[in-house]
KEKE-3310 file (N, C-alpha, C; in steps of 0.2 Angstrom, whole numbers, plus 5000, padded with zeros to 4 digits):
npx = (5056:5067:5067:5056:5060:5072:5065:5057:5066:5071:5061:5059:5071:5071:5059:5053:5054:5048:5035:5032:5033:5022:5011:5012:5009:4996:4989:4992:4984:4971:4968:4969:4959:4947:4932:4928:4924:4912:4916:4907:4902:4903:4892:4897:4890:4881:4888:4893:4884:4878:4872:4857:4844:4828:4816:4799:4794:4783:4766:4758:4747:4751:4755:4760:4768:4781:4792:4803:4817:4820:4830:4827:4828:4830:4820:4826:4843:4856:4874:4877:4887:4898:4898:4904:4918:4923:4918:4907:4893:4879:4869:4857:4853:4851:4854:4839:4831:4817:4817:4812:4813:4825:4826:4836:4851:4864:4873:4886:4899:4896:4900:4911:4906:4895:4899:4906:4895:4887:4895:4896:4883:4881:4890:4884:4871:4875:4881:4870:4863:4871:4870:4858:4856:4867:4860:4849:4856:4863:4852:4848:4858:4869:4880:4893:4891:4902:4905:4893:4892:4903:4899:4888:4895:4902:4891:4886:4897:4896:4885:4887:4896:4889:4879:4888:4893:4881:4878:4889:4887:4874:4878:4883:4873:4869:4858:4843:4842:4831:4815:4816:4824:4837:4851:4863:4876:4890:4899:4901:4895:4905:4916:4928:4926:4929:4927:4918:4919:4911:4895:4883:4871:4856:4840:4826:4811:4799:4794:4799:4813:4813:4826:4828:4833:4832:4830:4835:4824:4813:4813:4805:4793:4793:4791:4792:4781:4773:4763:4765:4766:4770:4778:4782:4792:4792:4780:4768:4754:4750:4749:4757:4758:4767:4776:4785:4799:4811:4822:4837:4846:4857:4864:4870:4884:4878:4867:4856:4845:4844:4832:4821:4809:4797:4788:4776:4779:4771:4763:4772:4785:4787:4795:4811:4827:4838:4831:4823:4812:4799:4795:4781:4776:4761:4755:4742:4730:4729:4740:4743:4759:4775:4785:4801:4812:4822:4835:4838:4844:4860:4871:4866:4855:4858:4862:4853:4852:4848:4848:4840:4832:4832:4828:4837:4848:4857:4853:4859:4851:4847:4837:4823:4821:4808:4798:4805:4801:4799:4806:4806:4808:4800:4798:4800:4803:4810:4808:4797:4780:4781:4795:4808:4817:4835:4839:4849:4865:4870:4883:4892:4888:4890:4885:4874:4878:4877:4864:4856:4841:4838:4828:4811:4800:4783:4773:4769:4756:4755:4764)
npy = (4712:4708:4721:4721:4709:4715:4725:4719:4711:4722:4727:4716:4717:4729:4730:4735:4749:4753:4749:4759:4770:4769:4769:4782:4788:4785:4791:4804:4806:4803:4814:4823:4820:4822:4828:4845:4854:4867:4881:4889:4905:4912:4920:4934:4944:4940:4934:4945:4951:4950:4937:4937:4935:4940:4948:4954:4970:4970:4972:4973:4970:4976:4976:4987:4981:4973:4960:4952:4941:4937:4935:4926:4932:4930:4940:4945:4942:4935:4934:4927:4931:4929:4939:4937:4929:4912:4895:4885:4881:4876:4872:4876:4877:4870:4867:4871:4873:4883:4899:4910:4929:4935:4922:4910:4904:4899:4896:4904:4900:4908:4911:4919:4932:4933:4935:4947:4955:4955:4961:4973:4978:4978:4989:4999:5001:5004:5017:5024:5024:5033:5044:5048:5051:5061:5070:5074:5080:5090:5098:5103:5110:5105:5099:5102:5109:5104:5092:5086:5085:5076:5064:5062:5060:5049:5040:5040:5034:5021:5017:5016:5006:4995:4995:4991:4978:4971:4970:4963:4951:4947:4945:4933:4924:4919:4926:4925:4936:4940:4933:4917:4905:4894:4891:4887:4880:4884:4880:4869:4861:4864:4869:4882:4899:4916:4933:4939:4928:4919:4910:4905:4905:4914:4915:4924:4920:4924:4934:4938:4944:4950:4952:4961:4968:4982:4990:5006:5012:5006:5010:5020:5014:5009:5012:5016:5006:5001:4990:4972:4958:4941:4926:4909:4895:4884:4884:4884:4886:4897:4912:4927:4941:4956:4970:4985:4989:4996:5006:5008:5022:5023:5017:5002:4996:4990:4998:4996:4996:4992:4984:4981:4970:4966:4952:4944:4928:4913:4901:4889:4892:4893:4899:4900:4905:4910:4905:4907:4919:4927:4943:4954:4967:4974:4981:4986:4992:4986:4991:4997:4992:4993:4979:4971:4957:4951:4946:4954:4965:4975:4979:4977:4980:4992:5002:5003:4996:4992:4983:4988:4981:4989:4991:4981:4984:4985:4995:5004:5007:5017:5016:5019:5011:5002:4992:4977:4962:4944:4938:4949:4965:4981:4995:5012:5022:5026:5015:5009:5002:4995:4991:4979:4970:4964:4949:4939:4936:4950:4952:4953:4964:4981:4999:5002:4990:4978:4966:4950:4942:4928:4922:4925:4930:4929:4943:4945:4944:4945:4946)
npz = (4639:4647:4654:4663:4670:4677:4684:4692:4700:4707:4714:4722:4730:4735:4743:4754:4754:4741:4746:4755:4746:4738:4747:4752:4739:4738:4748:4744:4732:4738:4746:4736:4727:4735:4737:4739:4753:4755:4764:4777:4783:4798:4807:4816:4822:4831:4841:4846:4855:4871:4880:4889:4903:4906:4916:4917:4924:4937:4943:4958:4972:4988:5006:5018:5027:5038:5042:5051:5057:5074:5089:5104:5120:5138:5149:5160:5166:5175:5182:5197:5211:5225:5239:5251:5260:5264:5269:5259:5266:5265:5251:5241:5228:5211:5194:5185:5195:5201:5209:5221:5221:5233:5239:5247:5240:5243:5258:5267:5278:5293:5306:5311:5306:5312:5326:5325:5322:5333:5343:5336:5337:5351:5355:5348:5354:5367:5363:5359:5371:5379:5371:5372:5386:5387:5378:5386:5397:5392:5387:5399:5403:5409:5404:5392:5376:5368:5373:5372:5357:5355:5360:5352:5339:5342:5343:5330:5323:5329:5325:5311:5311:5315:5305:5294:5299:5300:5286:5281:5288:5283:5269:5270:5267:5251:5240:5228:5216:5209:5204:5197:5186:5190:5180:5180:5191:5201:5212:5226:5241:5254:5248:5246:5244:5238:5240:5226:5219:5205:5208:5203:5190:5184:5176:5171:5164:5164:5157:5139:5130:5113:5101:5087:5071:5063:5047:5041:5033:5038:5051:5058:5060:5071:5086:5103:5113:5102:5096:5091:5081:5084:5078:5078:5071:5080:5085:5075:5072:5081:5087:5094:5104:5106:5112:5107:5116:5118:5107:5097:5096:5087:5072:5066:5056:5045:5043:5050:5065:5082:5089:5103:5108:5119:5126:5134:5141:5138:5148:5156:5152:5137:5126:5125:5130:5117:5106:5090:5083:5074:5070:5067:5058:5055:5041:5038:5027:5009:4994:4978:4969:4960:4956:4957:4953:4967:4963:4951:4956:4954:4963:4975:4990:4996:4988:4976:4960:4943:4926:4912:4897:4882:4865:4861:4869:4884:4899:4912:4927:4940:4955:4967:4981:4990:5000:5006:5000:5000:4989:4980:4976:4981:4970:4971:4963:4948:4938:4926:4922:4909:4908:4907:4916:4918:4925:4924:4919:4922:4927:4916:4909:4903:4904:4891:4884:4870:4869:4869:4871:4880:4886:4891:4903:4906:4911:4928:4939:4953:4968)
capx = (5056:5073:5066:5052:5063:5075:5061:5054:5071:5073:5056:5061:5077:5069:5051:5050:5055:5043:5028:5031:5031:5016:5007:5012:5006:4989:4987:4991:4978:4965:4967:4969:4953:4942:4927:4930:4918:4912:4917:4902:4904:4901:4889:4900:4886:4877:4892:4895:4879:4878:4864:4854:4838:4825:4809:4796:4792:4776:4762:4753:4744:4755:4754:4765:4770:4787:4793:4811:4818:4825:4833:4824:4832:4827:4819:4832:4848:4862:4878:4877:4893:4898:4900:4908:4922:4922:4916:4900:4890:4874:4868:4850:4852:4853:4850:4832:4826:4814:4818:4809:4816:4828:4826:4843:4854:4870:4875:4893:4901:4895:4901:4915:4902:4889:4902:4907:4888:4884:4899:4894:4877:4882:4893:4879:4866:4879:4882:4864:4861:4875:4868:4850:4858:4870:4855:4845:4860:4864:4846:4847:4865:4873:4886:4894:4890:4907:4905:4887:4894:4908:4895:4884:4899:4903:4884:4886:4902:4894:4879:4890:4899:4884:4876:4892:4893:4874:4878:4894:4883:4869:4881:4885:4867:4868:4851:4842:4841:4824:4811:4818:4826:4845:4852:4870:4880:4898:4902:4898:4896:4912:4920:4930:4924:4931:4923:4919:4917:4904:4893:4877:4868:4849:4836:4819:4809:4791:4794:4805:4814:4816:4829:4828:4837:4827:4833:4832:4818:4807:4813:4799:4787:4794:4790:4791:4774:4770:4760:4768:4764:4776:4776:4788:4792:4791:4771:4766:4748:4749:4752:4758:4758:4772:4777:4792:4802:4817:4824:4843:4847:4863:4864:4876:4888:4874:4862:4850:4844:4843:4825:4819:4802:4795:4782:4774:4780:4765:4764:4777:4791:4787:4800:4818:4833:4842:4827:4822:4805:4797:4792:4778:4772:4755:4755:4736:4727:4733:4740:4746:4766:4778:4790:4806:4815:4828:4841:4839:4849:4867:4875:4863:4850:4860:4862:4849:4852:4846:4849:4834:4833:4828:4831:4843:4854:4856:4855:4859:4846:4846:4830:4822:4818:4804:4797:4809:4797:4803:4810:4804:4809:4796:4801:4796:4805:4815:4806:4789:4778:4784:4801:4810:4825:4840:4839:4854:4870:4872:4890:4896:4886:4891:4880:4874:4880:4872:4862:4851:4837:4837:4821:4807:4795:4777:4771:4766:4751:4755:4771)
capy = (4707:4709:4726:4718:4705:4719:4729:4714:4710:4728:4727:4712:4719:4735:4729:4740:4756:4754:4749:4766:4775:4767:4771:4789:4790:4783:4797:4811:4804:4803:4821:4828:4819:4822:4833:4851:4856:4873:4885:4894:4911:4913:4927:4937:4948:4936:4932:4952:4953:4946:4934:4938:4934:4947:4947:4961:4973:4967:4977:4969:4974:4974:4978:4991:4976:4972:4955:4951:4936:4940:4930:4927:4932:4931:4946:4946:4937:4938:4930:4928:4931:4929:4945:4936:4924:4907:4889:4885:4877:4873:4873:4876:4878:4866:4869:4869:4875:4889:4902:4917:4934:4935:4915:4908:4899:4896:4899:4904:4900:4915:4912:4925:4938:4934:4938:4954:4958:4955:4966:4981:4980:4980:4996:5004:5001:5008:5023:5026:5026:5038:5050:5050:5053:5068:5075:5078:5084:5096:5103:5105:5114:5101:5097:5108:5107:5100:5086:5082:5083:5070:5059:5061:5058:5042:5036:5040:5030:5015:5015:5015:5000:4992:4993:4987:4971:4968:4969:4957:4944:4946:4942:4925:4921:4921:4926:4926:4944:4941:4927:4914:4899:4893:4888:4884:4881:4883:4879:4864:4861:4863:4873:4888:4904:4922:4939:4940:4921:4917:4904:4902:4910:4914:4918:4926:4919:4926:4937:4937:4950:4947:4956:4962:4973:4985:4994:5013:5013:5004:5011:5024:5011:5005:5017:5013:5004:5000:4983:4968:4951:4936:4919:4904:4889:4879:4884:4887:4888:4900:4920:4930:4948:4959:4977:4988:4991:5000:5007:5011:5028:5022:5012:4999:4997:4989:5003:4993:4998:4986:4985:4976:4969:4962:4949:4939:4921:4909:4897:4884:4895:4890:4902:4899:4910:4907:4903:4911:4921:4931:4948:4956:4974:4974:4988:4989:4991:4986:4996:4994:4994:4990:4975:4968:4952:4953:4945:4959:4971:4975:4981:4976:4985:4999:5007:4998:4998:4987:4984:4986:4981:4993:4991:4977:4986:4985:5002:5004:5012:5018:5015:5020:5004:5002:4987:4971:4956:4938:4937:4954:4972:4987:5000:5017:5027:5024:5011:5009:4995:4994:4990:4972:4970:4959:4944:4934:4939:4956:4953:4954:4970:4987:5003:5001:4984:4975:4960:4946:4940:4921:4920:4932:4928:4934:4947:4941:4949:4945:4945)
capz = (4644:4652:4658:4668:4675:4681:4689:4697:4705:4711:4718:4729:4733:4740:4744:4761:4751:4736:4749:4758:4741:4736:4752:4751:4733:4739:4753:4741:4729:4742:4748:4729:4724:4739:4736:4744:4757:4756:4770:4779:4786:4804:4808:4822:4825:4836:4847:4849:4859:4877:4881:4896:4904:4908:4919:4916:4930:4939:4947:4962:4978:4994:5012:5020:5033:5038:5047:5052:5062:5079:5094:5110:5126:5144:5152:5165:5166:5179:5185:5204:5213:5232:5242:5257:5260:5269:5267:5258:5272:5263:5244:5239:5221:5206:5188:5183:5200:5202:5215:5221:5224:5240:5242:5249:5236:5247:5265:5268:5285:5296:5313:5313:5305:5318:5332:5324:5322:5340:5345:5334:5340:5358:5354:5345:5360:5372:5361:5358:5377:5380:5367:5375:5392:5386:5376:5391:5401:5388:5387:5406:5404:5414:5400:5387:5369:5364:5376:5369:5351:5355:5361:5346:5334:5344:5341:5323:5321:5331:5321:5304:5312:5315:5298:5290:5301:5297:5279:5280:5290:5277:5263:5270:5263:5244:5238:5222:5215:5206:5203:5190:5186:5191:5175:5181:5198:5200:5218:5229:5248:5257:5244:5249:5240:5240:5237:5218:5215:5203:5211:5199:5185:5183:5170:5172:5158:5164:5150:5134:5124:5105:5099:5080:5068:5057:5042:5042:5029:5041:5058:5060:5061:5077:5091:5110:5114:5097:5096:5086:5081:5085:5077:5078:5068:5084:5087:5068:5072:5086:5085:5101:5104:5110:5112:5107:5123:5117:5100:5098:5092:5083:5068:5065:5050:5040:5043:5055:5072:5087:5092:5109:5108:5125:5126:5140:5139:5139:5154:5155:5148:5130:5124:5129:5128:5112:5101:5085:5083:5069:5073:5061:5059:5051:5038:5037:5020:5004:4990:4971:4969:4956:4959:4953:4957:4970:4958:4946:4959:4953:4968:4982:4992:4999:4982:4971:4952:4938:4920:4908:4890:4877:4858:4860:4873:4892:4901:4920:4929:4948:4958:4974:4983:4996:5004:5004:5001:5001:4982:4976:4979:4979:4966:4972:4958:4943:4932:4924:4922:4903:4908:4908:4919:4918:4930:4924:4915:4923:4928:4910:4905:4905:4902:4884:4880:4866:4872:4865:4877:4878:4889:4893:4907:4905:4917:4934:4943:4960:4970)
cpx = (5061:5072:5062:5055:5068:5071:5059:5060:5073:5067:5057:5066:5075:5061:5049:5049:5050:5036:5027:5029:5024:5010:5006:5009:4998:4986:4986:4986:4972:4963:4966:4961:4946:4938:4928:4923:4918:4911:4910:4904:4900:4898:4892:4895:4882:4881:4894:4890:4879:4871:4863:4847:4834:4818:4806:4794:4785:4773:4757:4751:4748:4753:4760:4767:4777:4788:4800:4811:4823:4826:4830:4829:4828:4826:4824:4836:4853:4866:4877:4884:4893:4902:4904:4913:4922:4920:4909:4897:4884:4872:4861:4848:4855:4850:4844:4828:4824:4815:4814:4814:4818:4827:4834:4845:4860:4870:4882:4894:4901:4897:4906:4910:4897:4893:4902:4900:4886:4889:4897:4888:4877:4885:4888:4874:4869:4880:4876:4861:4864:4873:4862:4852:4861:4865:4851:4849:4861:4858:4845:4853:4869:4880:4887:4892:4895:4907:4899:4889:4899:4904:4890:4888:4901:4897:4884:4891:4899:4889:4881:4893:4894:4880:4881:4893:4886:4875:4883:4890:4877:4872:4883:4878:4867:4862:4849:4840:4835:4821:4813:4820:4834:4846:4859:4872:4887:4902:4898:4898:4903:4918:4922:4929:4927:4926:4924:4919:4911:4902:4887:4875:4860:4846:4829:4816:4800:4790:4800:4806:4816:4820:4830:4832:4833:4830:4830:4826:4813:4807:4808:4793:4787:4795:4789:4783:4771:4768:4762:4765:4770:4774:4782:4787:4790:4783:4768:4759:4746:4752:4751:4758:4764:4772:4784:4794:4807:4819:4831:4843:4853:4863:4871:4879:4883:4868:4856:4851:4842:4836:4823:4811:4801:4789:4781:4774:4774:4768:4767:4783:4791:4792:4806:4823:4837:4837:4826:4814:4805:4793:4788:4775:4767:4755:4747:4733:4732:4734:4744:4754:4770:4784:4795:4809:4821:4835:4843:4845:4856:4871:4872:4859:4852:4860:4860:4850:4851:4848:4842:4837:4829:4831:4837:4849:4852:4857:4854:4854:4845:4839:4829:4818:4813:4804:4801:4804:4802:4809:4810:4807:4803:4800:4797:4798:4810:4813:4799:4787:4779:4790:4802:4817:4828:4841:4845:4859:4872:4880:4894:4893:4889:4885:4880:4876:4874:4870:4858:4847:4836:4831:4817:4801:4788:4776:4767:4761:4751:4763:4773)
cpy = (4707:4716:4725:4713:4709:4723:4725:4712:4716:4728:4723:4714:4725:4735:4734:4747:4757:4754:4756:4771:4775:4770:4778:4792:4790:4790:4803:4811:4806:4811:4826:4827:4820:4829:4840:4852:4864:4877:4890:4899:4912:4920:4930:4941:4945:4936:4940:4954:4947:4944:4935:4936:4939:4944:4955:4964:4972:4972:4972:4973:4971:4978:4982:4987:4975:4966:4954:4945:4939:4934:4932:4927:4933:4939:4949:4941:4939:4932:4931:4927:4932:4936:4944:4930:4919:4900:4889:4880:4874:4876:4871:4878:4873:4868:4866:4871:4882:4893:4909:4922:4934:4927:4914:4903:4895:4899:4897:4904:4907:4915:4918:4932:4939:4937:4945:4958:4959:4961:4973:4983:4982:4987:5001:5005:5005:5016:5027:5028:5032:5045:5052:5054:5060:5073:5078:5082:5090:5100:5106:5111:5111:5099:5102:5105:5103:5093:5082:5081:5077:5063:5057:5058:5050:5037:5035:5034:5022:5012:5012:5008:4994:4989:4989:4980:4968:4966:4963:4951:4943:4943:4936:4921:4923:4920:4927:4933:4945:4933:4924:4907:4899:4889:4885:4885:4879:4881:4873:4865:4860:4867:4880:4894:4911:4927:4939:4933:4920:4910:4901:4907:4909:4918:4919:4926:4920:4930:4937:4944:4947:4953:4957:4967:4976:4991:5001:5015:5011:5006:5016:5021:5008:5010:5014:5012:5002:4992:4978:4961:4947:4929:4915:4898:4883:4878:4887:4889:4893:4907:4923:4937:4951:4967:4980:4992:4996:5000:5010:5017:5029:5017:5008:4999:4995:4992:5001:4996:4992:4989:4980:4976:4963:4959:4944:4931:4916:4904:4891:4886:4892:4893:4902:4904:4906:4905:4908:4913:4926:4937:4952:4963:4974:4981:4990:4987:4989:4991:4993:4997:4991:4986:4972:4963:4954:4952:4950:4964:4969:4975:4980:4981:4991:5004:5002:5001:4992:4989:4983:4986:4985:4993:4988:4979:4987:4992:5001:5009:5012:5018:5017:5014:5006:4996:4981:4965:4950:4937:4943:4961:4978:4992:5007:5023:5024:5020:5012:5002:4992:4991:4982:4973:4963:4955:4939:4936:4946:4957:4954:4960:4977:4992:5004:4996:4981:4968:4956:4942:4932:4918:4926:4928:4932:4938:4944:4947:4949:4944:4938)
cpz = (4649:4657:4664:4673:4680:4686:4694:4703:4709:4717:4725:4733:4738:4741:4750:4757:4746:4740:4752:4752:4739:4740:4753:4745:4734:4743:4748:4737:4731:4743:4741:4727:4727:4737:4742:4747:4757:4763:4771:4784:4792:4806:4815:4825:4831:4843:4850:4854:4866:4879:4888:4897:4908:4911:4918:4923:4931:4943:4951:4968:4983:5000:5014:5027:5032:5044:5045:5057:5068:5084:5100:5115:5133:5146:5156:5166:5170:5181:5192:5207:5222:5235:5249:5256:5265:5265:5265:5262:5269:5255:5243:5232:5216:5200:5186:5189:5200:5209:5215:5223:5231:5243:5242:5244:5239:5253:5266:5276:5288:5303:5316:5311:5310:5325:5331:5324:5329:5344:5343:5337:5348:5358:5353:5350:5365:5369:5361:5366:5380:5377:5370:5381:5391:5382:5382:5396:5398:5388:5393:5407:5409:5410:5395:5381:5366:5367:5373:5361:5350:5355:5355:5340:5336:5342:5333:5321:5323:5326:5313:5304:5312:5309:5293:5292:5299:5290:5278:5282:5285:5271:5263:5267:5256:5241:5231:5221:5211:5206:5196:5191:5186:5184:5175:5188:5197:5206:5221:5237:5251:5253:5247:5243:5243:5237:5229:5216:5213:5205:5206:5193:5184:5177:5173:5165:5158:5158:5145:5131:5118:5102:5091:5078:5062:5053:5043:5038:5033:5048:5061:5062:5069:5083:5098:5111:5108:5097:5090:5086:5081:5083:5078:5075:5073:5085:5080:5068:5077:5084:5092:5099:5108:5109:5111:5114:5122:5110:5101:5093:5087:5079:5068:5058:5044:5040:5046:5062:5076:5090:5098:5109:5115:5125:5133:5138:5142:5145:5152:5152:5141:5126:5128:5126:5122:5105:5096:5085:5077:5071:5066:5063:5054:5048:5036:5030:5014:4998:4983:4971:4963:4959:4954:4957:4960:4966:4953:4950:4957:4959:4975:4984:4994:4994:4976:4964:4949:4931:4917:4901:4886:4871:4858:4864:4880:4895:4910:4922:4938:4950:4965:4976:4989:4999:5001:5005:5001:4995:4978:4980:4976:4975:4967:4967:4954:4937:4932:4922:4915:4903:4909:4911:4918:4925:4930:4918:4916:4924:4922:4906:4908:4902:4894:4880:4876:4869:4867:4872:4875:4881:4891:4896:4905:4912:4922:4936:4950:4963:4972)
residu = (UNK:UNK:UNK:UNK:UNK:UNK:UNK:UNK:UNK:UNK:UNK:UNK:UNK:UNK:UNK:UNK:UNK:UNK:UNK:UNK:UNK:UNK:UNK:UNK:UNK:UNK:UNK:UNK:UNK:UNK:UNK:UNK:UNK:UNK:UNK:UNK:UNK:UNK:UNK:UNK:UNK:UNK:UNK:UNK:UNK:UNK:UNK:UNK:UNK:UNK:UNK:UNK:UNK:UNK:UNK:UNK:UNK:UNK:UNK:UNK:UNK:UNK:UNK:UNK:UNK:UNK:UNK:UNK:UNK:UNK:UNK:UNK:UNK:UNK:UNK:UNK:UNK:UNK:UNK:UNK:UNK:UNK:UNK:UNK:UNK:UNK:UNK:UNK:UNK:UNK:UNK:UNK:UNK:UNK:UNK:UNK:UNK:UNK:UNK:UNK:UNK:UNK:UNK:UNK:UNK:UNK:UNK:UNK:UNK:UNK:UNK:UNK:UNK:UNK:UNK:UNK:UNK:UNK:UNK:UNK:UNK:UNK:UNK:UNK:UNK:UNK:UNK:UNK:UNK:UNK:UNK:UNK:UNK:UNK:UNK:UNK:UNK:UNK:UNK:UNK:UNK:UNK:UNK:UNK:UNK:UNK:UNK:UNK:UNK:UNK:UNK:UNK:UNK:UNK:UNK:UNK:UNK:UNK:UNK:UNK:UNK:UNK:UNK:UNK:UNK:UNK:UNK:UNK:UNK:UNK:UNK:UNK:UNK:UNK:UNK:UNK:UNK:UNK:UNK:UNK:UNK:UNK:UNK:UNK:UNK:UNK:UNK:UNK:UNK:UNK:UNK:UNK:UNK:UNK:UNK:UNK:UNK:UNK:UNK:UNK:UNK:UNK:UNK:UNK:UNK:UNK:UNK:UNK:UNK:UNK:UNK:UNK:UNK:UNK:UNK:UNK:UNK:UNK:UNK:UNK:UNK:UNK:UNK:UNK:UNK:UNK:UNK:UNK:UNK:UNK:UNK:UNK:UNK:UNK:UNK:UNK:UNK:UNK:UNK:UNK:UNK:UNK:UNK:UNK:UNK:UNK:UNK:UNK:UNK:UNK:UNK:UNK:UNK:UNK:UNK:UNK:UNK:UNK:UNK:UNK:UNK:UNK:UNK:UNK:UNK:UNK:UNK:UNK:UNK:UNK:UNK:UNK:UNK:UNK:UNK:UNK:UNK:UNK:UNK:UNK:UNK:UNK:UNK:UNK:UNK:UNK:UNK:UNK:UNK:UNK:UNK:UNK:UNK:UNK:UNK:UNK:UNK:UNK:UNK:UNK:UNK:UNK:UNK:UNK:UNK:UNK:UNK:UNK:UNK:UNK:UNK:UNK:UNK:UNK:UNK:UNK:UNK:UNK:UNK:UNK:UNK:UNK:UNK:UNK:UNK:UNK:UNK:UNK:UNK:UNK:UNK:UNK:UNK:UNK:UNK:UNK:UNK:UNK:UNK:UNK:UNK:UNK:UNK:UNK:UNK:UNK:UNK:UNK:UNK:UNK:UNK:UNK:UNK:UNK:UNK:UNK:UNK:UNK:UNK:UNK:UNK:UNK:UNK:UNK:UNK:UNK:UNK)
# end
């Protein structure tokens, strides 16, 4: 009885200590008596394989056609400069005006040039009369050959001065170099211009040039005079005709050649400089070809390589590419119709890597 009383007094005295000890005992009993969970062994073999997506090599009928988007440029385009110095007296050019070849755009003050022209013309007429008179006298033996040659030289000098004065007077009228449309004007009436001052800009849109860049595999199709089809998103229901006008003999860094296609611009200048247009080379009849998705290429079209899956492993295969379609590439050599190519997950692969296919598409019959 005394023991219980003594224990009760101790519990009351050290109530916090005993409560902590009791809580610790309960926790130990909980983890000791809890049923053990059987650990499962993870199959590491699955994670040693790289998950990939594959597509089968498809076979379809294609045409040896080629299309690419180019930029429309004016058939002729020029900045117009003043060849004379003086005040601008008249202005006959505004943006949007259509001008014929040699039609006046600006007139520069020409009073001084007109005076010099009249003086040069008078000298030339006098020298020409002297030449004719001395020519007759020399034929009759009345004057020496040296005197006749001196007069002849004076006539030639006067003629050259007259030609130069005529040119300077003509330069006071700034004329359109070709028939076209004024796009910009840079001077106003009363403004002082000098030789070499840019005064206007003109375009000739009676025809347009479409500049395209053709890869070396297709360049032999683009010879000068080759007829091509042209379409535009602006006129989706219409098709136009053009011809190859020039082909560059030197490729750029991307192994493409600059090709210039000339096309008659429909009435009303429907195509304008800076627009986009699609140029199409029709390949004629259809043929059967093997195709792979463009996404299967590992290192791009310049050095085409793909991974194929065989017996659970990925193997790197180089191939010879043909036509480039919108989403697919023609395979000329390197693959067969029974192969499947990796289209997702190539970045983790090396030649011979173990893979697991996470999806497999059915073989398509058309590109």
